[in-house]
C-alpha positions as CSV (number, residue, x, y, z in Angstrom):
1,M,-115.1,94.2,-56.3
2,F,-117.1,93.4,-53.9
3,I,-118.0,97.5,-53.5
4,T,-118.5,97.4,-56.8
5,L,-121.1,94.8,-56.9
6,V,-123.7,96.1,-54.0
7,R,-122.9,99.5,-55.6
8,T,-124.6,97.9,-58.5
9,V,-127.6,96.0,-57.1
10,I,-128.2,98.8,-54.9
11,L,-128.5,100.9,-58.3
12,Y,-130.5,98.4,-60.7
13,V,-133.0,98.1,-57.4
14,I,-133.3,102.0,-56.8
15,I,-133.8,102.4,-61.0
16,M,-136.4,99.3,-60.9
17,A,-138.4,100.9,-58.4
18,S,-138.3,104.5,-59.9
19,M,-139.5,103.5,-63.1
20,R,-142.2,101.5,-61.2
21,I,-143.3,104.9,-59.7
22,M,-143.3,106.9,-62.6
23,G,-145.6,104.5,-64.4
24,K,-145.6,101.3,-66.9
25,R,-144.9,103.2,-70.2
26,Q,-143.0,101.8,-74.0
27,L,-140.0,104.1,-74.7
28,G,-142.4,105.0,-77.8
29,D,-145.2,106.1,-75.6
30,L,-142.8,108.5,-73.1
31,Q,-143.4,112.0,-73.3
32,P,-140.9,114.6,-73.3
33,A,-140.6,114.9,-70.1
34,E,-140.7,111.2,-69.0
35,L,-137.9,110.6,-71.9
36,V,-136.0,113.1,-70.4
37,I,-135.9,112.5,-66.4
38,T,-135.4,108.5,-67.9
39,V,-132.4,109.7,-69.9
40,M,-131.1,111.8,-66.9
41,I,-132.0,108.8,-64.2
42,S,-129.3,106.6,-66.5
43,E,-126.8,108.4,-67.3
44,L,-126.5,109.5,-63.3
45,A,-126.4,106.0,-62.8
46,A,-124.1,105.4,-65.0
47,I,-121.4,107.6,-62.7
48,P,-120.5,105.8,-60.2
49,L,-120.1,102.4,-61.5
50,Q,-117.3,103.6,-63.8
51,E,-116.1,106.1,-61.3
52,S,-115.3,103.8,-57.5
53,G,-114.4,107.0,-55.8
54,V,-117.8,108.6,-56.0
55,P,-119.8,108.8,-53.2
56,L,-123.1,106.4,-53.8
57,I,-125.0,109.7,-52.2
58,N,-124.1,111.7,-55.2
59,T,-126.2,109.9,-57.2
60,L,-129.6,108.6,-55.3
61,I,-129.7,112.3,-54.6
62,P,-130.3,113.6,-58.3
63,I,-132.2,110.3,-58.9
64,F,-134.7,111.2,-55.8
65,I,-135.2,115.0,-57.1
66,L,-135.7,113.5,-60.5
67,I,-138.2,110.9,-59.1
68,A,-139.9,113.1,-57.2
69,L,-140.3,115.5,-60.3
70,E,-141.6,113.8,-62.1
71,I,-144.4,112.6,-59.9
72,I,-144.9,116.7,-59.4
73,I,-144.7,117.0,-63.2
74,S,-146.9,114.1,-63.8
75,V,-150.3,115.8,-60.6
76,I,-149.7,119.1,-62.2
77,N,-150.4,117.9,-65.3
78,M,-153.6,116.3,-64.3
79,K,-154.9,119.2,-62.7
80,S,-154.0,121.6,-65.1
81,A,-154.6,121.8,-69.1
82,P,-152.5,124.5,-70.4
83,F,-149.4,123.0,-68.5
84,R,-150.3,119.6,-70.2
85,R,-150.5,121.4,-73.6
86,V,-147.7,123.2,-72.7
87,S,-145.2,120.5,-71.4
88,E,-147.0,117.1,-73.6
89,G,-148.2,118.5,-76.9
90,N,-151.6,118.3,-78.3
91,P,-152.0,115.4,-81.1
92,V,-152.2,116.4,-84.2
93,M,-154.8,115.6,-87.5
94,I,-152.3,115.4,-90.4
95,I,-155.0,113.3,-93.0
96,R,-158.6,114.8,-92.8
97,D,-161.5,113.6,-94.7
98,G,-159.5,111.8,-96.7
99,V,-157.2,114.7,-97.7
100,I,-153.7,115.2,-96.5
101,D,-153.0,118.0,-94.7
102,Q,-149.6,119.0,-96.0
103,R,-148.6,122.2,-93.7
104,Q,-149.3,119.9,-90.1
105,L,-147.2,117.5,-91.8
106,K,-144.7,119.5,-92.1
107,R,-145.6,120.9,-88.8
108,V,-145.0,117.7,-87.1
109,R,-141.5,117.2,-89.3
110,F,-143.0,113.8,-91.0
111,T,-142.0,113.0,-94.4
112,L,-145.0,111.2,-97.2
113,D,-142.3,108.5,-96.1
114,D,-142.7,108.7,-92.1
115,L,-146.6,108.8,-92.3
116,M,-146.3,105.6,-95.1
117,E,-144.1,103.3,-93.3
118,G,-146.9,104.9,-90.2
119,L,-149.5,103.2,-92.4
120,R,-148.1,100.1,-93.5
121,Q,-147.6,99.5,-89.2
122,K,-150.9,99.8,-89.2
123,N,-151.2,97.1,-92.0
124,I,-152.9,99.7,-94.5
125,F,-150.6,99.5,-97.8
126,N,-153.1,102.0,-99.6
127,I,-153.6,106.0,-98.6
128,E,-156.9,106.3,-99.8
129,D,-158.6,104.0,-97.6
130,V,-157.7,106.8,-94.9
131,S,-160.7,108.7,-94.0
132,Y,-158.7,110.5,-90.9
133,A,-154.7,109.7,-89.5
134,I,-153.7,112.0,-85.9
135,V,-150.3,112.2,-84.8
136,E,-150.5,111.7,-81.2
137,R,-148.8,113.1,-78.3
138,S,-146.1,110.2,-78.3
139,G,-145.5,110.7,-82.1
140,L,-147.2,107.8,-82.2
141,L,-149.9,107.3,-85.7
142,S,-153.6,106.9,-85.0
143,V,-155.9,105.6,-87.9
144,L,-159.3,105.7,-89.3
145,Q,-160.1,103.7,-92.0
146,K,-162.9,104.9,-94.4
147,P,-166.6,103.3,-93.8
148,E,-166.0,100.6,-96.4
149,K,-162.6,99.9,-95.9
150,R,-163.6,99.5,-92.3
151,P,-163.7,95.3,-90.9
152,A,-166.6,93.9,-90.4
153,D,-167.0,93.1,-87.1
154,A,-170.3,91.5,-85.1
155,S,-172.3,94.5,-84.8
156,V,-172.6,94.9,-88.3
157,L,-173.0,91.0,-88.8
158,S,-176.2,91.4,-86.6
159,I,-174.1,87.9,-85.1
160,S,-174.8,87.9,-81.0
161,L,-171.1,85.9,-79.9
162,P,-171.3,85.1,-76.6
163,D,-168.0,86.2,-74.2
164,N,-165.6,83.7,-73.2
165,G,-163.7,86.4,-71.8
166,I,-159.6,86.4,-71.7
167,P,-157.9,82.9,-71.5
168,F,-156.0,82.4,-68.0
169,M,-152.9,80.6,-67.4
170,I,-153.3,77.6,-65.2
171,I,-150.1,75.9,-65.8
172,S,-147.0,77.2,-66.2
173,D,-144.0,74.8,-66.8
174,G,-145.8,72.5,-64.4
175,A,-146.8,75.1,-61.5
176,V,-150.2,75.4,-61.0
177,I,-151.3,78.9,-61.0
178,E,-154.3,78.8,-58.4
179,K,-155.2,82.5,-58.6
180,S,-156.4,82.1,-61.6
181,F,-159.0,79.8,-60.9
182,N,-161.6,82.5,-59.7
183,D,-161.3,84.0,-63.0
184,C,-162.1,81.0,-64.8
185,G,-164.2,79.5,-63.2
186,M,-161.5,76.7,-62.6
187,D,-160.9,74.4,-59.6
188,M,-158.4,71.2,-58.7
189,V,-161.2,68.6,-59.4
190,K,-161.7,70.4,-62.9
191,L,-158.0,70.9,-63.4
192,K,-157.8,67.3,-62.6
193,H,-160.8,66.0,-65.2
194,A,-159.0,68.1,-68.1
195,L,-156.2,66.3,-67.3
196,K,-157.0,63.0,-67.4
197,P,-158.1,62.6,-70.8
198,K,-154.2,63.1,-71.7
199,K,-152.9,60.9,-68.9
200,L,-151.2,64.2,-67.7
201,K,-150.0,65.8,-64.2
202,P,-149.9,69.2,-63.3
203,D,-146.1,68.3,-63.3
204,D,-146.2,66.9,-67.0
205,V,-147.7,70.0,-68.8
206,Y,-145.7,73.2,-70.0
207,L,-148.3,75.5,-70.1
208,M,-152.4,75.2,-69.6
209,T,-155.1,78.1,-70.3
210,A,-159.0,78.2,-69.6
211,D,-161.2,80.6,-70.0
212,K,-164.5,81.7,-68.6
213,S,-166.2,79.1,-70.8
214,G,-164.6,75.9,-70.5
215,K,-162.2,75.6,-73.2
216,Y,-159.4,74.2,-72.6
217,I,-155.1,74.8,-74.4
218,I,-153.1,72.6,-73.1
219,I,-149.4,72.2,-73.7
220,P,-147.3,69.1,-72.3
221,K,-143.7,69.3,-71.7
222,E,-141.4,67.9,-74.2
223,R,-139.9,64.8,-73.1
224,R,-136.0,64.3,-72.9
225,A,-134.5,61.3,-75.1
């Protein structure tokens, strides 16, 4: 039992490290080579967990080889456009100037149901609103609506909006995150001043965020009955 526990911990650490080395991607964003290597690593890791008699080194060596292979492929992809086209493919435009390219749709094996589902996921329910649609190398759909259907932004409305940056977490479950102070112009004096009107201490706060404009969001902890 103890040996199984140790083997599990070792494999967990190795696989987590390998995923970090290969980069942060969601499953749907993986390129074919990355997906194959990810699946192979998971299969290799399952063997010593199911068969305690299999030496752990017999699994670790193939995993390290796959990680090295992924790094090599990534480097070649960055250096060689032809190799990148072969290994990852090219984006395919399936709607051009509002017209569905039926030949390209068949090429990427997209059905009309797939196309309509992809549009709905972009909050587009009328195909006549689409000017261009591209199936990316990951299989995800990118869509550009017709000019008259695009949401108006500040530049179109000739409005100047302040850049308040993004809200940074200042307190998480009672713990002050001082490393976020510089990003939003916060310090302990300002923090105490922001909490004082609500008669709160940092320990009483479940979540607090702040942006560089000085806007705070404070959510107190729920009080126990």
